[in-house]
C-alpha positions in Angstrom: -110.8 -105.9 30.1 -114.5 -106.7 29.8 -116.1 -106.1 26.4 -119.3 -104.3 26.8 -121.9 -106.2 24.8 -124.1 -103.9 22.5 -127.8 -103.5 23.4 -129.9 -106.6 21.8 -132.2 -104.9 19.3 -134.0 -108.2 18.4 -134.9 -111.1 20.5 -135.6 -114.3 18.6 -137.3 -116.8 20.5 -137.2 -120.8 20.0 -140.9 -121.5 19.8 -141.8 -125.4 20.7 -141.0 -125.9 24.6 -139.7 -122.3 25.1 -143.0 -120.2 23.9 -145.6 -122.8 23.7 -146.3 -126.1 25.5 -146.2 -128.5 22.8 -146.4 -131.7 24.8 -149.8 -130.8 26.8 -151.2 -129.3 23.6 -150.5 -132.2 21.1 -151.6 -134.7 23.9 -154.9 -133.0 24.0 -155.2 -133.3 20.6 -154.5 -136.8 20.0 -156.9 -137.6 22.9 -159.8 -136.1 21.0 -158.7 -137.7 17.6 -157.6 -141.2 18.7 -159.4 -144.0 20.5 -159.6 -143.7 24.2 -157.1 -147.0 24.4 -154.2 -145.1 23.0 -152.0 -143.2 25.7 -152.2 -139.8 24.3 -148.9 -138.5 25.9 -147.0 -141.4 24.9 -148.2 -140.9 21.4 -147.4 -137.2 21.5 -143.8 -138.0 22.8 -143.1 -140.6 20.2 -144.2 -138.2 17.5 -141.9 -135.5 18.8 -138.9 -138.0 19.1 -139.0 -138.2 15.4 -138.4 -134.6 14.9 -135.0 -134.3 15.3 -134.2 -137.5 13.0 -136.3 -136.0 10.2 -134.5 -132.6 10.2 -131.1 -134.3 10.4 -131.7 -135.7 6.9 -132.2 -132.0 5.7 -129.1 -130.9 7.8 -126.8 -133.5 6.5 -127.7 -132.8 2.7 -129.4 -136.2 2.4 -132.5 -134.4 1.6 -133.4 -131.2 0.0 -135.2 -128.7 2.2 -138.7 -129.6 3.4 -140.8 -127.7 5.4 -141.4 -129.1 8.9 -145.3 -129.6 8.0 -144.2 -132.2 5.4 -141.8 -133.7 8.0 -144.3 -133.9 10.7 -147.2 -135.6 8.5 -144.6 -138.1 7.4 -143.7 -138.8 11.3 -147.3 -138.9 12.1 -147.8 -141.7 9.9 -145.2 -143.5 11.2 -146.2 -143.2 14.9 -150.0 -144.0 13.7 -148.6 -147.2 12.1 -146.7 -148.1 15.4 -149.7 -147.8 17.5 -151.8 -149.5 15.1 -154.2 -146.8 14.4 -156.2 -146.4 11.3 -157.8 -143.2 10.5 -159.4 -141.3 7.8 -157.0 -139.4 5.8 -159.0 -135.8 6.6 -158.6 -136.6 10.0 -154.6 -137.5 9.6 -154.4 -134.0 8.1 -156.2 -132.5 10.7 -154.1 -134.0 13.4 -150.9 -133.0 11.8 -152.0 -129.2 12.1 -152.1 -129.9 16.1 -148.6 -128.1 15.8 -150.5 -125.0 14.4 -152.6 -125.0 17.5 -150.4 -125.1 20.5 -151.0 -123.2 23.7 -148.7 -120.6 25.0 -146.9 -121.3 28.6 -148.8 -118.6 31.1 -146.0 -116.2 31.0 -145.3 -116.3 27.2 -147.7 -113.4 25.8 -147.1 -111.1 28.7 -143.6 -111.5 28.7 -143.2 -111.1 25.0 -145.4 -108.0 25.1 -143.1 -106.4 27.6 -140.0 -107.2 25.7 -141.7 -105.9 22.5 -142.0 -102.3 24.1 -138.2 -102.1 23.6 -137.0 -104.8 21.2 -137.9 -106.6 18.0 -139.5 -109.7 19.0 -139.7 -112.7 16.4 -139.6 -116.6 16.4 -136.3 -118.2 15.4 -138.0 -121.7 15.0 -137.5 -124.7 13.0 -141.3 -124.3 12.2 -142.6 -122.9 8.7 -144.2 -119.8 8.3 -147.7 -121.1 7.9 -147.3 -123.1 11.3 -146.0 -120.0 13.4 -148.4 -117.8 11.5 -151.5 -119.8 12.9 -149.8 -120.5 16.1 -149.3 -116.9 16.8 -153.1 -116.3 15.8 -154.5 -119.0 18.0 -151.9 -118.3 21.2 -152.0 -114.3 20.9 -148.2 -114.3 20.4 -147.5 -110.7 19.5 -144.6 -111.3 17.2 -143.3 -108.2 14.9 -142.2 -110.7 12.2 -142.8 -114.5 11.5 -139.4 -116.0 10.7 -138.2 -119.5 11.0 -136.4 -122.1 8.8 -138.4 -121.7 5.9 -137.0 -118.1 5.0 -133.8 -119.2 5.7 -133.8 -122.8 4.3 -131.9 -124.1 7.4 -132.6 -125.8 10.6 -131.1 -125.2 13.7 -128.4 -125.7 15.1 -127.0 -124.9 11.7 -125.3 -121.7 11.9 -127.0 -120.5 8.8 -130.4 -120.6 10.7 -129.2 -118.0 13.1 -126.9 -116.0 10.8 -129.4 -115.7 8.0 -132.1 -114.8 10.2 -129.8 -111.8 11.8 -129.1 -110.6 8.1 -132.9 -110.7 7.0 -133.3 -108.3 10.2 -130.5 -106.2 8.8 -128.5 -106.5 12.1 -125.2 -107.9 13.4 -125.1 -111.4 15.3 -124.3 -109.3 18.4 -127.3 -107.3 18.2 -129.6 -110.5 18.4 -130.4 -112.4 21.4 -131.5 -116.0 21.5 -134.0 -116.9 23.7 -134.5 -120.6 24.3 -135.1 -123.1 27.0 -132.6 -125.6 25.4 -128.7 -125.3 26.4 -127.4 -126.6 22.9 -129.9 -124.1 21.0 -128.2 -121.3 22.7 -124.5 -122.8 22.5 -125.2 -122.9 18.7 -126.3 -119.2 18.5 -123.3 -117.9 20.8 -121.0 -119.6 18.8 -122.5 -117.4 16.0 -122.0 -114.3 17.8 -125.4 -113.9 19.5 -126.3 -112.9 23.0 -128.4 -115.6 24.7 -131.0 -116.1 27.3 -132.3 -119.2 29.2 -135.7 -119.8 30.0 -136.4 -122.7 32.2 -139.3 -124.9 31.0 -138.5 -128.0 33.5 -141.9 -129.7 32.6 -141.5 -129.3 28.8 -141.3 -133.2 28.3 -143.4 -134.1 31.5 -142.7 -135.1 34.9 -139.5 -137.1 34.0 -137.7 -134.7 32.4 -133.9 -135.2 32.8 -132.4 -132.4 30.5 -132.4 -128.6 30.3 -133.5 -128.3 33.8 -131.2 -125.3 34.3 -128.8 -123.1 32.5 -125.7 -125.1 32.0 -123.4 -122.4 31.5 -123.2 -118.3 31.8 -125.6 -117.6 29.4 -126.2 -113.7 29.2 -129.4 -114.1 31.2 -130.9 -116.9 32.9 -134.4 -116.9 34.1 -137.3 -118.8 35.2 -140.0 -117.1 32.9 -140.2 -114.6 30.0 -141.7 -112.0 32.3 -138.7 -112.4 34.5 -136.4 -111.9 31.4 -138.3 -108.8 30.5 -137.8 -107.2 34.0 -134.2 -108.3 33.8 -134.0 -106.5 30.9 -135.5 -103.3 32.3 -138.8 -103.5 30.0 
């Protein structure tokens, strides 16, 4: 006997890579701030590579909860040293805010707007509130609420990141759908009782991307864009 899933009341989105094109956006801002001899995409990739290790210190309990802006800034200083680049402090601080100024994928704003007509739409991101708020203003993202790691004090894929977000919204986990371009994020959400939607972003990491090229299991939905997801959900 097949169990009928409840209608998803809230669609909660991974943001970096799923909703916004972080790599192109960060590389563009790196190119504007650093000497032309620096490979801006290599710099952006290296900066991003420190993202998970920085959060893992928090997840493991070796460090108290620290907002992503702080972790990004620490990682930026590391990468500047590795690339042997010295910048004025105000330039370093402004460059760290590159993550506040990321551009959306072409389908993101229209797709989220369609979904918003019938569902709560909000980020479920590792970003802090000010970062996600600035990003929404910059990119025109029509969120109903700004949620993320900061209010729940937990970084994905820790269960609390998903479960506390559902609780904040007053919803059962099964009434929430995680939307992400990363199979591991969806797996963690499904383990918490969430419905799931995979959105393929095969160029998130550039032309040599080898992971998350397609859905790796039978998620609730698997699509090539957020607009396609909205259509499949009848929006």
